C-alpha positions in Angstrom: 106.2 -81.3 -182.4 105.1 -82.8 -179.3 102.6 -86.0 -179.6 101.5 -88.8 -177.3 103.4 -91.8 -177.8 101.9 -95.3 -176.9 104.0 -97.6 -174.9 103.7 -100.7 -172.6 104.0 -100.6 -169.0 106.7 -103.1 -167.6 106.7 -101.9 -164.0 105.1 -99.8 -161.6 106.1 -98.2 -158.4 105.5 -95.3 -156.0 107.9 -92.3 -156.0 107.5 -89.3 -153.7 103.8 -90.5 -153.2 102.9 -90.8 -157.1 102.1 -93.6 -159.1 105.1 -94.0 -161.4 106.1 -96.8 -164.0 108.7 -97.9 -166.5 107.3 -97.8 -170.0 108.7 -99.7 -173.2 108.4 -97.8 -176.3 109.9 -100.5 -178.7 113.1 -101.1 -176.8 113.6 -97.4 -175.3 112.3 -97.6 -171.7 111.4 -94.1 -170.0 110.3 -93.4 -166.4 106.6 -92.0 -166.5 104.3 -90.7 -164.0 101.0 -92.8 -164.2 98.9 -90.9 -161.5 96.5 -89.7 -164.1 95.5 -93.5 -164.7 95.5 -95.1 -161.5 93.7 -98.4 -162.7 96.7 -99.0 -165.1 98.7 -102.4 -164.6 102.1 -103.9 -165.8 101.2 -105.2 -169.1 98.8 -102.2 -170.2 99.6 -99.9 -172.8 99.3 -96.3 -172.2 99.5 -93.0 -174.4 102.4 -90.8 -172.8 102.7 -87.2 -173.4 105.7 -85.0 -171.9 106.7 -87.9 -169.3 102.6 -88.5 -168.0 100.4 -91.3 -168.9 97.3 -89.8 -169.8 95.1 -92.7 -171.3 95.1 -96.5 -171.6 94.7 -98.3 -174.8 94.8 -101.7 -176.1 97.6 -103.4 -177.9 96.1 -103.2 -181.4 95.7 -99.5 -180.9 99.0 -98.9 -179.6 100.8 -101.1 -182.4 98.7 -99.1 -185.3 99.6 -95.6 -183.7 103.2 -96.6 -183.4 103.5 -97.8 -187.0 102.0 -94.4 -188.2 104.6 -92.6 -186.2 107.3 -94.8 -187.5 105.9 -94.0 -191.2 106.1 -90.4 -190.9 109.6 -90.4 -188.8 108.2 -88.7 -185.8 108.9 -91.7 -183.2 112.7 -91.0 -182.8 112.2 -87.5 -182.9 109.5 -87.5 -179.9 112.0 -90.3 -177.9 114.8 -87.6 -178.0 116.2 -89.1 -181.3 116.4 -92.7 -179.7 116.3 -95.6 -182.3 113.1 -97.8 -182.1 112.4 -101.2 -183.3 
């Protein structure tokens, strides 16, 4: 299964001419391409799919979605088996 997972942007930077960032998924931090959401900022939440931030969402939507993913046991699977708080 391949889902879009919401996470919080904790850092942004440029790499090879692309907007990149560190995104925190409840304790698991991954590098993500943010080029598709150029107006995103540190503190924003984004839906990440296969390493790309594809849309912004508010904190309430992000927490609700993460809760649902945890309930169905899909979150760890999508983050490479890593435990998420």
